[in-house]
N, C-alpha and C positions, 0 to 999 in steps of 0.2 A: 504494500499499500504506499503510495506516494502522495503526500500533501505538504502544503507550505501555508504559513500564516503570513498574510499581508496586512499592511496598515494603510487604510484609505479614509480621509476625512476624519481622523481622530478615532476610528473604530478599527477593530481587528477582525478579520474574516480567515477562516480555514478554507482554502481552495485547492481544487485538483484540475488538471488539464481538461479542457472541454466544458467546464462548468459555467452555467450562466447564473449571475447574481445581481441583485440591487444594491447599490452602495450610495452613500450621500453624493449629492451633486458634485460633478467635476466640471467646472466652468472653463470656458475657452476652448473647448474640444467639441467637434461636430460628429456626427454619426459616421462610422466607417473608419474613423482615425484610430491609430494605435497609441496606447498609453503604456507607460513603464511604471510599475508599483514597486514600492519598497518591501522587500521580504525581511520579516523579523527573524523567523526560523523555518527550517525545512526538516521533514522527516522522511527518510527513504530507507526502507528495508531494515528497520531497527537503528539506523545511524541518525543522530540528531546533529544539525548544523546551525550555527547561529549567524545571523546578519549577512550583509554585503551580497545578496543574491537579487537578481532583477527578474520580475515576472512581467511577460508581456500579455497585454489584453487589447481587445477591440471593442469600441463602443458600439452598442447595438442602438441605444436610443435614450432619450431623456423623457422624464415625465413627473407626475405629482402623485403622492400617495392619497389615501382616503382622508376625508376632512374630519378634523377633531375639533369638538365644540369646547371652548373654555367659557365657563359660566361663573361669575362672581356675585355674590350677594351678602349684604349685611342686613340682617333682619331689623325691623322697626326703624330703620334710617332712609328708606326710600331709595337704596342703592342697589342697582342691578346692571351688570355689564355682560353682554353675550358677544363672543368673538369666535370666528372660525379659523382654522390653520390648516394648511396642506403642505407637507414637507416635500421638497423636491428630491428626485433621485436620478441616478444614471444606471442604466442596465448595461453590464459588460460581460464579455465572454472571455475566459481565460484561455490563451493560446498555448504557451509554453513556459517553462521555467529557465 
């Protein structure tokens, strides 16, 4: 079993070659472009390697997640606020390590 842990947008993901996943938005890149991701550690047939490995990925598309409603209320004070939020994401396909 071969997998690598990469860091994208402040989050860490365990990835394998050919895997498609949604990561926090990668700005400045268009669909079809290749990006290089920073590898934190790699696990290959029982061997563990730390850092300095590059993972190549192709951007499939950009989008927004489901809407989350943020509702604030203070009782007996006539204070109510309702706000919606949709987090942006980028869908990528891992090519190779």
